[in-house]
N, C-alpha and C positions, 0 to 999 in steps of 0.2 A: 504441757501437752504438745505435742508438736505435730508437725505434719507427718503422716504416715507415708513412708516411702512407697509403700504400695498404695499409697502415698500420704503419709501424714507429716506434719511439722511437729516434732517434739521427740522426747527421749524414750522411744519405745514404739510400739505400733498403735497404742491407744490404751485407754483405761480398760481394765478387765476386772472380772470378779476373782482373779487369781492372785490378787496382791500379796496374800499370805501363803500362797501355795508353795510346794517345793519347787526347787529349780527345774526339775524334769517336767512337772506340771505346767510351769509357766512357759517352758520351751515348747511343749506340745501345743498349748493354746495359742501361743504367739505364732507358731507355724500355721495353725488352722486359720489364723485371722489374716493371711497374706493379702487377700483381695479386698483391702480396705483403703479408704482415703485417709485424710489427716484426722484421725481421731485423737482422743486424749491420751497424753502420756505425761509422766512426771518429769520435771526438769532436774530433779536432784541427782547428783552423783551418789547420794545416800540411798536412793531407792529406784530401782529399774523395774517397771511393771510392763507386762505385755497386755495387749488389748485387741478388742475387735469391735469397737463401737464407732459408727460414723454418723455424722450429722449432715444429712443432705440439705440442699437449699435450692429453691427455684432459680433457674438460670436467668437472672435479671441482668447479669453483667456481660456475658458473652466472651468470646475468644478473639484474641489478636491474630491477624493473618500472619502466615510464614513470611519471615523477612529474607532478604537476599544478601545478608551480611557475612558470608564466608564461614560462619560457625555451622555446627551441626544443626540441621533443621532448615536449610535453605530450600528454596522452591524446587531446586533440581537435586535429584538423588536422595530424597527422603528415605529414611529407614521405614520398613514395613511393619516391624513389631519390636517389642522390648520385653525382656525377661529380667525381673529384678534379681539381685544376688540371692542365692539360696542360703538359708540359715544353716549353721554347722553345729553338730553335736560332738564336741570334743571331750565330753565328760568322762569317757572310758580311757583316755590317754594319761600318761604321766604328766606331772605339772610342766616339765621342761618341754616335752613334745607338744602339748596343747598350746604352750605360749608360742613356740615357733609357728605353729599353724595359725594361731590368732594374729600374730604380727604379719604373716604373709597375706592373710585374708584381708586385713585392714589396709595393707599396702594396695591391694587390688581394688578395693571397694570404698574407701573412705572418700568423701566427696571434696574434702578441702585440703588435700595434701599440698597442692601448689599454692593455694590462697594463703595458708597459714605457714608454709615453709617447713612442713614435717619432714624429717629425715628418719625414715623407718629403720634403716640399718643402724644408725646411731642409737635409736631408742632400744632396738633389740640388744645391742652390745652392752648398753647401760644396765638393762634390767635382767638379762639372761643369767649373769653370775648370782644375782640375789635369788632368782627362782631356783637355780641349781643348789645353792646353800640351803634354801628352805626344804627342797626336796630331800636333800641328804640327811637333814636332821628331823624331817617329818614336822616342821614348824608351819602350822597352818596359819598362824597369825602373820608371820613373815611373808608367806606366799600371798596372803590376801592383800597386805599393805603394798607389796611390790606391784601387783596387777593394778590396784587402785591407783597408785602414784603414776603408773604408766599411762593409764586412761586420762589422768589429770594433766598430762603433758600437752594434750590436744586443746585444752581450754575451750571446750565446746559443750554447751548445755544439753545437747542431743546425744552426747557420749555418755553412756550410763553403765554402772556396775552395781550389782546387787549389794544391799546392806547386809551386815552381819551384826545383829543386836548384841551378841555376846562379846564381840570384839569392841564394839562402841562402849559397852558397860565397862570393860576391862581398862580401856585407854582413856576415856573421857566421861566415865560415869560419875565423877565427883565434881561438885560445884562449890564455889566460894561465896555464894550468896549475893552476887551483884551482877549488874549489866553495865557495860561501858559504851560510851558513844564518843567518837571523835568530832569535834566542832570545827568549823571552817577556819577558826583561828589557830588550829593545831592542838588545842587543849584536849585531853581525854578525861572525860568526867563520868562519875557514876550517876546514871539516870534511874537506877532502880536498886533498892537494897532490900533483901529478904528480911522481914522482921524475924529476929531471933536467929538469923543465920551467921555464918562465920565472919562476914564483913561487918554486920551490925554489932556483933559482940565485941569486935575489935575497935569499935568506935567510928567506923567509916559511915558517913551520912550521905544522903542524896545531895548531889551538887558538888561532892568532893572531887578535887583534881588529882588524878594519879599520876605521879611523876616517875615512879619506877615500879617494875614488877619482876620478881624473881632474880633480883640482883642486877638487872639492866635497866637503863633508861627506857621509858615507855615506848618510844619509836622503835628502839632496837628490839625490845621484847616482842612487839608486834610482828616485825619482820622475821624473827626467828621462830614464830609460832607456826607449827605444822597445820596446813588445812587439808591434808589428805582425807580426812573423814568428812570434810565439809562437802556441800554440793559443788559441782563443777563451777569454775570461776572464769567465764569467758573474757571479763573485763578486769582491768586493775581496780576499779571502784568495788567490784564484788569481792575481789581478794582482800582488800583492806577491811571490808565488812566482815568477812569470815574470820580474818585474823583476830578481830576484836571478840567475836563470838567464842572462839576456841581458846583465846588467851586465858579466859576465866574458867576453863575446864581442866580436868586431870584425873588421874586415878584417885579413887576414894582413899583418903588419908594422906595423900601427897600434900606437901606444904609449899607455900610461897611467901617470900618476904616482900612487902609491899609498902611503899612510901606514898603519902598523900597529904593534901591540904584540904580540910573541910572549909566550907564557905566562912569568910572572915578570919580564917586561920592564917598567920604569918609564917610560921616555921613548920616544916614538914614533920609528920609523925611517921614512924616506921613500926610496922607490926608483922607478925607471922600468922598467916591464915592456913587453916587445915581444911582440905576439901571433904565434903560429906555427900552421901548418896542423896540427891535431890530428884531422882527420877528424870533426869535430863531437863529440869525445869527451865533453865535459862535458854538452852537450845531450842526448846519448844516455843518459848515466848518470842524469840528473835528470828524464827524460821522465816526467811524471805523467799520461799519457793512458791510454786503455783498453788491455786486453791485446792486442787485434787490431792496434793500431797499433804497440805496442812489441815484441810477441813473435810476431805471426802466430797461425795457428790452433793451439790447445792440442791435446794428444793425447786429453785427456778434458775434457768440459765441467763435470763435477763430480768433485772429489777430496775424499776424506774419510779421516779416521783419528782415533785417540785421542791427545790431548795431555795433558801434566801429570798423567798417571796415569788420571784417570777423567773427562775432559772430551771431549765429542765435537767434532770440528772438521770443518767442511764448507766447501770453497771452491767457489763458483759462478762460472765464467768468463763465461758469458752465458746468456741465456734462449732459446736455440735449440738444435736438435740438430745434431750435427757432420755436415757434408755428406758424402754417400757418397763423393765423390771425394777427400776429405781423409783421409790416413792417421790412425788412431787408434781409439778406442773408440766404436762407433756405437750403443751402447745409448742409447735415448731419454733425453734429459737429465732429464726429470721422473722417469723410472724410477730413474736413478742417484741422484737425490736422495732418493727414498723408500727406496731400498736403504740409503742412509746413515742415515736416521732409524730404520729397522728395526733396524740394527746397534747404533745408540746405545741403543735401548730394551732390546735383549737384554743389553747391557753395563751396563745401569742407571746410565748417566752422571749425574754431578752437575749437568751443564749442557751446553748446546750453543752453540758459536760458528759463526756463519754469516759467512764472509769473502766480502764483495762489493767489496773494493778492486780498482779498475781493471776492474770488471765492465762489459762493453760493451753491455749492454741486450738487447732483443729483444722477446719476447712478453710482454704484460701478462697474458694469460690464464695463462701458465705461472707468472708470479709469484703470481697469485691461488691457483694449484694448490699451489705451494710452501707458501704460508701456511696452506693447509688442514690441514697437519700441526701447526700451532701454535695455531689459533683454536678455542675451545670452542664458539662459536656463530657464526651467519651475521653477516658484517660487510660494510659497503660498502667497495669498493675505488676505483672511479672511473667517471666519465662520460668519453667521448671525444667532444670537440666539434670539428667540422670546418667550416672557413670555405667559404662559397659565394662565389667570386670576383666573380660579377656583382652581388651584393647587399651583399657584405662582412658578411653576417650568418652565424650559426653554426647547425649542426644537429648533434643527437645521434645517433651511430650505434655499433654494435658490429661489429667486423671478424670475418668468418668466416675462421678461420685455415686452413682447407683450401682454400677457393675464392679468398680474397682479396676477397670481395664485402662491401659495406656492407650490413648487415642490422639487424634489430631496432631501428628508429628510436625515439628517445626513451628507450632503456633504457641500463643501465650494467652494469658488472662487479662481482660480489660474491664474497666468500670464503665458502665453505661448509666446515664441518669435514669432514675426511676421514681416511682410513687410509693409512698408519700415523700415529698421533698421539703427540705428545710434550707433556707437560703442565709440564715444569720450566722453569727460567730459561733465556733466550735472549739472546745478545749478537751484534750485528751489528758487523763491522769495516769501516770506511769510509775513503776518501780522495777527493780531488777528481777522481780519475780514474774514480770510479764514476758512470756516466751513465745517464740515460734509465730504461729498465725496471729496470736494476740499482738505481737509486735507490728503485724501488717496493718492493724487497725490504727495504731499510733502513726505509723508511716503514712498512711493514706490521709489522716487528718492533718499532719504536719505539712503535707504538700498543698493543702488548700490555701488559697490567699487569705481566707478568714480563719485559718486553723492555728491553734497554738498547742504546745505540749508542756505539761507542768509535772515536776517531780523532784525529789531530792537527787535522784540519779536517773539515768536512762534505763532502757529496757535491757533484757538479758544478753542479746547479741547472738542468738542461736536461731537461725531462720531456714535451715535446710530441711530436706525431706528424709524421714527416718524409716527404719524397718530392718536393716541388716543386723545380724546378731549371731553370737556364738554362745553355746552352753559349755562352760568350763568345768574342769574337775572340782568337786566339792559342792556342786550345785549352784555356782555363781554364774550369772549371765551378764555378757557384755553386749552393749547395742550401740549402733552408730549410724549416722546419716549417710546415704548414698546419693542424695540429690541436693542440688543448689537452687537458690532463687536468684535470678538475674534480672537486672534492670533492662530498660529498652535497648541499651547499648551492649547488652550481654556481659555485663560485668557483675560479679557477686555483690549482693546487696545485704546489709545488715549484719551478716555473720562476722564475728570478731576476728581480729588478728593483731598481733602486737599489743595485746591488752585494751584495744579500743573496738567499739562496735555497738550495734543496737541503735535505737532511736533515742537521740539526746534531747533533753528538754530545751524548748525555746525560752522558757521561763524557769529557771532553777530556783527551787525552794531553799533559802539558806539554812544551813544547819548551825543556827544560833542556839545559845543556851535556852531561851524561851521556847523555841521550836522544838528542841530536843526533849526537854522536860514535859511539855504539853503532849508530845507524841507518846512519850512513855506513860502518861497518865490516861491515855486513850482518846485524846482529842484528835480529830481528823485535820491536821494542819495542812496537808496538801490540798484537800477539798476546799478549805477556806481560802487558800492561795489561788486555786482555780476560779473560785467566785470573784475574787479580787481582780484577776486578769480579765475576766469577762466584763467587769464594770469599768475598766479603764477605757478612756476615750481614745 
């Protein structure tokens, strides 16, 4: 879910009811929702949805004053207004002409060109011949894959491209009946075997160590696995995860030669597996995206309870309010969070766990308001820096979350202590599905002297403001961020580059065999580890 550029953090303008609409309907709805803050969007490269939902929050946090540090937004010469990039309808063009226009538009509007070292002319020359060949042969699949691979070059969870279920079914609709996990010691093991599936019939058991796949050693097989149909992979950790997800996929009836050692087996066995139509079962089971992509709207944006006797546990699904037309608890999200903290204080808990795994993002002001319950003094949160397409320079603005207008040029968002307040230890639980403003929660907790972050991996590494978009021929829509989040020194924060980014755990949960198999069996190993961290002296 990201921040909408007019302004949200995530891949799209926000969650909308047009998830399954046509490309044109999505585009029109997306265009109507321009004046929105950081509402929900999905982080997956597999699904790009437009939206127009925003979650307002009482202004407990405040705004940082304009600095005099030479960047855009200094006290002298402040801009007077900002107009976000217009969305483009390129659907009536040829594939080649639309791609040229898309590349030119992203060159002018993409917020992280310099940060990530994107060379737009190189990308255009790399993919233009593939687009030309696809157009000449009317090969829609080749066209789709070329555009999708092009967007994946940016390694940004806020860069999205519409899914095409038919293409997914054609290329990865077959499964081999197993899920693989790579342990910290380098072993790749089967953590789930489908009863009666291809792997089970071939004698592969849970705990089997897979040593080769498709005629290659397992590490080489992973590296050669295409992740173009996977969600965006801002970090190397996410790429490795997606390689294992798609390694065990292929066209229905495709075959793979696999060598493995079952537990207590000394010599490897080699079998041939044939993929069957499993309705994308293993991809669904291992989907590490935000909650809105994997589960849809929750009944409550905030869930809380006591765990392990005297520890407060609060899960935040997104930093927005539940829309009025969605069934569930419509108590404002910030109020729900404050109710949780109030209850924890009354219970005199020994610590608080804030679970932002698969958090979809939303409002950064709401994040700052959450943090008001933990911070003893005023602290800087972020500057929001937006690109001006005509000059490719940046300006600092704050979004008015009621009107969606860009206001307070040169200023940023700060955290101010608020009520209710909790002074004890705090742990954030994270995974790579925590994206955008959800990452801000983890960042805020990690900066606390009493704060820790726990997870197998860090967060997604996609923290910009989204909203720029183009509708392509065939009804496909591409979206991208046109705003950055900057720290107090006006340096990009959290967004990935060179395969690194996001909020990394202070306490990494080791991927051992017991942790891997217990996770596969549905046990919450990360939560248990968070409890252990809180109880450490």
